[in-house]
C-alpha positions as CSV (number, residue, x, y, z in Angstrom):
1,M,65.9,107.9,172.7
2,N,65.2,104.9,174.9
3,E,62.6,104.4,177.7
4,T,65.2,105.1,180.4
5,T,66.0,108.5,178.9
6,F,62.3,109.4,178.6
7,G,61.9,108.4,182.3
8,L,64.8,110.6,183.3
9,V,63.3,113.5,181.3
10,G,59.9,113.1,182.9
11,T,61.5,112.9,186.4
12,D,63.5,116.1,185.7
13,A,60.4,117.9,184.5
14,R,58.4,116.9,187.6
15,H,61.3,117.9,189.8
16,R,61.4,121.3,188.2
17,R,57.7,121.7,188.6
18,R,57.8,121.0,192.3
19,L,60.6,123.5,192.8
20,S,58.7,126.1,190.9
21,G,55.6,125.4,193.1
22,A,57.7,125.5,196.2
23,A,59.2,128.8,195.3
24,A,55.7,130.2,194.6
25,V,54.2,128.9,198.0
26,F,57.4,130.3,199.8
27,A,56.9,133.7,198.2
28,V,53.1,134.0,198.8
29,S,53.3,132.7,202.3
30,G,56.1,135.1,203.1
31,A,54.1,138.1,201.9
32,L,51.0,137.1,203.8
33,T,52.9,136.4,206.9
34,A,54.7,139.7,206.8
35,L,51.4,141.7,206.2
36,T,49.8,139.8,209.2
37,V,52.7,140.5,211.4
38,W,52.9,144.1,210.4
39,G,49.0,144.4,211.1
40,R,49.3,142.8,214.5
41,S,52.3,145.1,215.5
42,N,50.0,148.1,214.9
43,A,47.3,146.5,217.2
44,G,49.8,145.7,219.9
45,G,50.6,142.3,221.3
46,P,53.7,140.1,221.7
47,L,55.6,141.0,218.6
48,T,58.5,138.8,219.3
49,L,56.2,135.8,219.5
50,D,54.5,136.8,216.3
51,L,57.8,137.1,214.5
52,V,59.0,133.7,215.7
53,V,55.9,131.9,214.9
54,G,55.5,133.7,211.5
55,T,59.0,132.9,210.5
56,A,58.5,129.1,211.6
57,G,55.3,128.9,209.5
58,W,56.9,130.6,206.5
59,L,59.9,128.1,206.6
60,L,57.5,125.2,207.0
61,S,55.2,126.3,204.0
62,P,57.2,124.5,201.2
63,L,56.6,121.2,202.9
64,L,52.9,121.5,201.9
65,L,53.8,120.3,198.5
66,W,55.7,117.0,199.7
67,R,54.0,116.3,203.1
68,P,50.7,118.2,203.0
69,V,49.0,116.5,205.9
70,P,51.8,116.6,208.6
71,A,52.7,120.1,207.5
72,A,49.1,121.2,207.8
73,F,48.7,120.0,211.3
74,A,52.1,121.5,212.3
75,L,51.0,124.9,211.0
76,S,47.7,124.5,212.8
77,A,49.6,124.1,216.0
78,L,51.4,127.3,215.2
79,A,48.3,129.1,214.5
80,A,47.1,128.3,218.1
81,L,50.1,130.4,219.3
82,S,49.9,133.5,216.9
83,P,47.7,134.9,214.2
84,A,51.0,135.2,212.2
85,A,50.6,131.5,211.3
86,T,47.0,131.9,210.1
87,P,47.8,132.5,206.4
88,V,50.0,129.4,206.0
89,S,47.7,127.3,208.1
90,S,44.9,128.2,205.8
91,M,47.0,127.4,202.8
92,G,47.8,124.0,204.4
93,V,44.1,123.1,204.7
94,L,43.6,124.1,201.2
95,Q,46.5,121.9,200.0
96,V,45.2,118.9,201.9
97,A,41.6,119.4,200.5
98,Q,43.1,119.5,196.9
99,R,45.3,116.4,197.4
100,R,43.7,114.1,199.9
101,P,40.2,112.5,200.3
102,F,37.5,114.6,202.0
103,P,37.8,112.9,205.5
104,V,41.4,113.8,205.8
105,A,40.7,117.3,204.6
106,A,37.8,117.7,207.1
107,A,40.3,116.6,209.9
108,A,42.8,119.2,208.9
109,G,40.1,121.8,208.8
110,A,38.8,120.7,212.3
111,A,42.3,121.0,213.5
112,G,42.7,124.6,212.0
113,I,39.3,125.6,213.7
114,G,40.4,124.2,217.1
115,A,43.7,126.1,216.7
116,H,41.9,129.3,216.2
117,V,39.6,128.6,219.1
118,V,42.5,128.4,221.3
119,Q,44.0,131.6,219.7
120,G,40.8,133.4,220.1
121,L,40.6,132.5,223.8
122,W,44.0,133.7,224.9
123,R,44.5,136.4,222.2
124,P,41.0,137.8,221.6
125,N,40.2,140.1,218.7
126,G,39.2,143.4,220.1
127,G,37.2,144.5,217.0
128,I,34.6,141.7,216.9
129,S,33.0,139.4,219.5
130,F,34.3,135.8,219.9
131,G,31.1,134.2,218.6
132,W,31.1,136.1,215.3
133,W,34.8,135.8,214.9
134,L,34.5,131.9,215.4
135,L,31.7,131.8,212.8
136,L,33.8,133.6,210.3
137,I,36.7,131.2,211.0
138,V,34.3,128.2,210.4
139,V,32.9,129.6,207.3
140,G,36.3,130.3,206.0
141,Y,37.6,126.9,206.6
142,G,34.4,125.3,205.1
143,A,35.1,127.5,201.9
144,L,38.7,126.3,201.8
145,I,37.8,122.7,202.1
146,S,35.0,122.9,199.5
147,W,37.3,124.8,197.2
148,G,40.0,122.1,197.5
149,A,37.5,119.2,197.2
150,L,36.1,120.8,194.0
151,A,39.6,121.3,192.5
152,R,40.4,117.6,193.4
153,A,37.2,116.4,191.8
154,R,37.9,118.4,188.6
155,R,41.5,117.0,188.4
156,A,40.1,113.5,188.9
157,L,37.4,114.0,186.2
158,L,40.1,115.4,183.7
159,A,42.3,112.5,184.4
160,S,39.4,110.1,183.9
161,L,38.5,111.8,180.5
162,R,42.0,111.6,179.5
163,E,42.3,107.9,180.4
164,R,38.9,107.3,178.6
165,A,40.3,109.1,175.5
166,R,43.5,107.1,175.6
167,R,41.5,103.8,175.9
168,A,39.1,104.9,173.1
169,E,42.1,105.7,170.9
170,A,43.7,102.3,171.7
171,E,40.3,100.5,171.1
172,Q,39.8,102.2,167.9
173,G,43.4,101.1,166.8
174,R,42.4,97.6,167.8
175,R,39.2,97.8,165.8
176,V,41.1,99.0,162.7
177,A,43.6,96.2,163.0
178,E,40.8,93.6,163.4
179,A,39.0,95.1,160.5
180,R,42.0,94.9,158.3
181,M,42.6,91.3,159.3
182,A,39.0,90.4,158.7
183,E,39.1,92.0,155.3
184,R,42.3,90.0,154.4
185,T,40.7,86.8,155.6
186,R,37.6,87.5,153.6
187,I,39.7,88.2,150.4
188,A,41.7,85.0,151.0
189,R,38.6,82.9,151.5
190,E,36.8,84.2,148.4
191,M,40.0,83.7,146.3
192,H,40.3,80.2,147.5
193,D,36.6,79.3,147.0
194,V,36.5,80.7,143.5
195,L,40.0,79.8,142.2
196,A,40.9,76.6,143.8
197,H,38.0,74.7,142.1
198,R,38.6,76.3,138.7
199,L,42.4,75.8,138.8
200,S,42.1,72.2,140.0
201,L,39.9,71.4,136.9
202,L,42.6,73.1,134.7
203,A,45.3,71.0,136.3
204,T,43.2,67.9,135.6
205,Y,42.9,68.7,131.8
206,A,46.7,69.8,131.7
207,G,47.6,66.4,133.3
208,A,45.7,64.7,130.5
209,L,47.6,66.6,127.8
210,E,50.9,65.7,129.5
211,Y,50.3,62.0,130.1
212,R,48.5,61.2,127.0
213,P,50.6,62.6,124.2
214,D,49.6,59.7,121.9
215,A,45.8,60.7,122.0
216,P,44.1,61.6,118.7
217,P,44.8,65.2,117.6
218,E,41.1,66.1,118.0
219,K,41.1,65.0,121.6
220,L,44.3,67.0,122.3
221,A,42.7,70.1,120.6
222,E,39.6,69.6,122.6
223,A,41.6,69.4,125.9
224,A,43.6,72.4,124.9
225,G,40.4,74.3,124.1
226,V,39.0,73.4,127.5
227,V,42.1,74.6,129.2
228,R,42.0,77.9,127.3
229,A,38.4,78.3,128.1
230,G,38.9,77.5,131.7
231,V,41.7,80.1,132.0
232,H,39.4,82.8,130.7
233,Q,36.7,81.7,133.0
234,A,39.1,81.8,135.9
235,L,40.1,85.3,134.9
236,D,36.5,86.4,134.7
237,E,35.8,84.8,138.2
238,L,38.9,86.6,139.6
239,R,37.7,89.9,138.2
240,E,34.2,89.4,139.7
241,V,35.6,88.5,143.1
242,I,37.8,91.7,143.1
243,L,34.8,93.9,142.1
244,L,32.6,92.2,144.7
245,L,35.2,92.9,147.4
246,R,35.6,96.4,146.3
247,A,31.8,96.8,146.6
248,G,31.9,95.6,150.1
249,D,28.6,95.1,151.9
250,T,26.7,97.7,149.8
251,D,24.0,96.8,147.4
252,E,25.7,98.5,144.5
253,D,27.0,95.2,143.1
254,D,23.9,92.9,142.2
255,R,25.9,90.1,140.6
256,P,24.3,86.8,141.5
257,Q,26.3,84.5,143.8
258,P,26.2,80.7,143.4
259,V,23.5,79.0,145.4
260,L,22.2,75.4,145.8
261,A,20.5,75.5,142.5
262,D,23.8,76.0,140.8
263,L,25.0,72.7,142.2
264,P,24.2,70.6,139.1
265,R,26.4,72.9,136.9
266,L,29.3,72.3,139.5
267,L,28.9,68.6,139.4
268,A,28.7,68.7,135.6
269,E,32.1,70.4,135.4
270,A,33.5,67.9,137.8
271,R,32.3,65.0,135.6
272,D,33.5,66.7,132.4
273,A,37.0,66.8,133.9
274,G,36.8,63.0,134.4
275,G,35.6,62.8,137.9
276,R,33.1,60.4,139.2
277,V,30.5,62.2,141.2
278,E,27.3,60.7,142.6
279,L,24.6,63.0,144.0
280,R,21.7,62.0,146.2
281,D,19.4,64.9,146.6
282,E,16.8,64.5,149.4
283,V,16.1,68.2,150.0
284,A,12.4,69.1,150.5
285,D,11.3,72.4,148.9
286,A,14.9,73.6,147.9
287,A,13.5,76.9,146.6
288,A,12.6,77.9,150.2
289,L,16.2,77.6,151.4
290,P,17.6,81.0,152.3
291,P,20.2,82.4,149.7
292,A,22.9,82.6,152.4
293,A,22.6,79.1,153.4
294,G,22.4,77.9,149.7
295,R,25.5,79.9,149.0
296,T,27.4,78.3,151.9
297,A,26.2,74.8,150.9
298,Y,27.5,75.4,147.3
299,R,30.9,76.4,148.8
300,V,31.0,73.2,151.0
301,V,30.5,70.9,148.1
302,Q,32.9,72.9,145.9
303,E,35.6,72.7,148.5
304,A,34.9,68.9,149.0
305,L,35.2,68.3,145.2
306,T,38.4,70.3,145.0
307,N,40.0,68.4,147.9
308,A,38.9,65.0,146.3
309,R,40.3,66.0,143.0
310,K,43.7,67.0,144.7
311,H,44.1,64.2,147.1
312,A,42.1,61.4,145.7
313,A,42.2,61.8,141.9
314,G,40.2,59.2,140.2
315,C,38.1,58.1,143.2
316,A,34.4,58.3,143.2
317,V,32.8,61.1,145.3
318,R,29.3,60.7,146.8
319,V,27.4,63.8,147.7
320,V,24.2,63.6,149.8
321,L,21.9,66.5,150.5
322,A,19.0,66.3,152.9
323,G,16.9,68.6,154.9
324,R,13.7,70.6,155.2
325,P,12.5,73.9,156.7
326,G,12.8,73.7,160.5
327,D,15.2,70.8,160.5
328,G,18.2,72.3,158.7
329,L,20.3,71.4,155.7
330,V,22.7,68.4,155.9
331,I,25.6,68.1,153.4
332,D,27.5,64.9,153.4
333,V,30.4,64.3,151.0
334,R,32.5,61.1,151.1
335,N,35.3,59.8,148.9
336,P,37.7,56.9,149.3
337,L,41.2,57.6,150.7
338,P,44.0,57.2,148.1
339,P,45.9,54.0,148.2
340,E,49.2,54.1,149.9
341,G,52.2,54.5,147.6
342,G,50.1,56.1,144.9
343,A,50.9,59.4,143.3
344,A,51.8,62.2,145.7
345,A,49.0,64.8,146.2
346,P,49.9,68.4,145.2
347,P,51.0,70.5,148.1
348,G,48.3,72.6,149.9
349,S,48.3,75.1,152.6
350,G,45.6,73.4,154.7
351,T,43.7,76.5,154.9
352,G,40.7,75.5,152.7
353,L,39.0,73.6,155.3
354,V,39.9,76.0,158.0
355,G,38.2,78.8,156.0
356,L,35.3,76.6,155.2
357,T,34.7,75.8,158.9
358,E,34.7,79.5,159.6
359,R,32.2,80.2,156.8
360,V,29.9,77.5,158.1
361,R,30.1,78.8,161.6
362,L,29.5,82.4,160.5
363,A,26.3,81.0,158.8
364,G,25.2,79.5,162.2
365,G,26.1,75.9,161.2
366,R,28.5,73.1,162.1
367,L,31.2,71.4,159.9
368,D,33.1,68.2,160.7
369,H,35.7,66.2,158.7
370,Q,37.6,63.1,159.4
371,A,39.3,60.1,157.7
372,A,37.7,56.9,158.9
373,A,36.8,53.4,157.5
374,G,39.0,54.0,154.5
375,E,37.3,57.1,153.4
376,F,37.4,60.9,153.9
377,R,34.1,62.3,155.2
378,L,32.9,65.9,155.4
379,R,29.6,66.7,157.0
380,A,28.0,70.1,157.4
381,W,24.8,71.2,159.0
382,L,23.3,74.5,158.3
383,P,20.2,76.2,159.7
384,W,17.1,76.3,157.8
385,P,14.3,78.4,159.5
386,A,10.8,77.0,159.3
């Protein structure tokens, strides 16, 4: 069922509700008018005028659902001629108060009171004085206006609550979608940080086995053993990442995460794989570096070494660390650009630096990378509170 069909169904439902309401108003106003005319006939008076005015008011009553304001003023004019129009005139003021702002309802009520003043002057009620009768009319119209305004305010409140509930439901759906996307991004970033470095090392050793088949058997066996050990280590790291992600942000998983103090081990792995890595450490009081900043710094260097190994294999990489509490931590990693016409770099998705930039920003820092003066430069700054 398409949107047009739903619209037609909704229109038919509203039309049926209006017809039902018009029938109810028509029946109620007819009964009240008949009772009023019958009562006035016993009290004496121009019965023909009462019948004509009562019938006219009764026929106009369904218009209160479609055109409440004009219908209410027309019925007030009829009420000035005969008490037979008083019931439908009162219903008109009530309808206006329920569906229009208070100033409009007050104007309709004032018109009704004025009409009854005219009615009371030329057709006085013999059972009560004019003053008391007018007071009852004013109190009655005031009650009708108050009742209608209260009903209108209640409808507006219910509509506001329904709209607020709808917005809250939509907001909840949006938050769930954002949480799912954030979790997927987190999983992808952790997988990339942990596995990309390890698999790039394995690719280096596997390349040595492929391009140096004439190497001594002991060297080939050593390289194969390194590959096998690296695969097992990659599987262990993958298992740790999955367990860490399942644990979420709770403290149930207390496995240590790599920090700046683990950087020498990372550089040693790169050197064992044949890479040339130089480190200049100018960090003052590295033990005071917050663990979150140290973990981010480790990931920055890890990603830089992985990119250098993939895109500039065999080129020297220079890593510079500097900083102190209050000034922040600076990580500067540079490697020469590969020569043109060299071996093609393995394909990459380009999301590593994007995820790394996001990680650094979440830590409150900045990350820049560019190719200039024949080398690729990656520079990050991380906050380090005093």
